[in-house]
C-alpha positions in Angstrom: 96.5 218.7 26.9 92.7 218.1 26.6 90.5 218.9 29.5 88.8 215.8 30.9 85.7 216.2 33.0 83.6 213.1 32.5 84.2 209.4 31.9 82.5 206.0 31.4 83.1 202.7 33.1 81.6 199.7 31.3 81.8 196.2 32.6 80.9 193.0 30.8 81.0 189.3 31.7 81.7 186.9 28.8 79.4 184.0 28.3 81.3 180.7 29.0 83.5 179.9 26.0 83.3 183.4 24.6 86.1 184.9 26.7 88.6 185.2 23.8 86.0 186.4 21.4 85.1 189.3 23.9 88.9 190.1 24.2 89.2 190.3 20.4 86.0 192.4 20.1 87.5 194.9 22.6 90.9 195.0 20.9 89.1 195.7 17.6 87.1 198.5 19.3 90.2 200.6 19.5 90.0 201.4 15.7 86.5 202.6 16.2 87.2 205.0 19.1 90.3 206.4 17.3 87.8 208.0 14.9 86.2 209.9 17.8 87.9 213.3 18.4 85.9 213.7 21.7 87.2 210.4 23.2 90.4 211.7 24.9 91.4 208.4 26.6 90.1 204.8 26.1 91.2 201.6 27.8 89.9 198.1 27.5 91.0 195.8 30.3 90.6 192.2 31.5 89.6 192.1 35.2 89.4 188.3 35.4 89.4 185.4 33.0 85.7 186.2 32.0 85.2 189.8 33.2 86.2 192.8 31.1 85.9 196.6 31.4 86.2 199.7 29.3 87.2 203.0 30.9 87.1 206.1 28.7 87.3 209.8 29.3 85.9 212.9 27.6 86.0 216.7 27.9 82.2 217.0 28.3 78.9 215.2 28.4 78.3 215.9 24.7 81.4 214.0 23.7 80.5 211.2 26.2 77.0 210.9 24.7 78.4 210.9 21.1 80.6 208.0 22.1 77.7 206.1 23.6 75.8 206.6 20.4 78.8 205.8 18.2 80.0 202.7 16.4 81.5 200.9 19.3 78.5 201.6 21.6 76.2 200.2 18.8 78.3 197.2 18.3 78.4 196.5 22.1 74.6 196.6 22.2 74.1 194.5 19.0 76.5 191.7 20.1 75.5 191.7 23.8 73.3 188.7 23.5 75.9 186.5 21.7 78.9 187.5 23.8 77.8 188.6 27.4 76.3 186.7 30.3 74.3 189.8 31.1 73.7 193.3 29.7 76.8 195.6 29.9 77.0 197.7 33.1 77.5 201.3 32.1 78.4 203.9 34.8 78.7 207.6 33.9 81.4 209.2 36.1 82.7 212.7 36.9 86.5 213.0 36.7 88.0 214.7 39.7 91.6 214.6 38.7 93.7 213.0 35.9 97.2 212.6 34.5 97.9 212.0 30.9 101.1 212.4 28.9 
């Protein structure tokens, strides 16, 4: 099992009428993060009809920074103005404990 020490929590709020487009964008993001060996766990979730979040976990800060600079991070930044009501909120977290299969 991979060691997990750090994580990210990203929250976005869809522009009115863009909710399903944001959901599709996040679903498509899975293919991009599957190419990242340092991204140990990745979840895209819907918190409310218009609010979404991504939670992902990494063994170290190098892997976390590589993910932020990767294809999904770039796509998130590039499409922010057309999809989100405000810039994505990105929190860098320390993982205290975890359970993965």
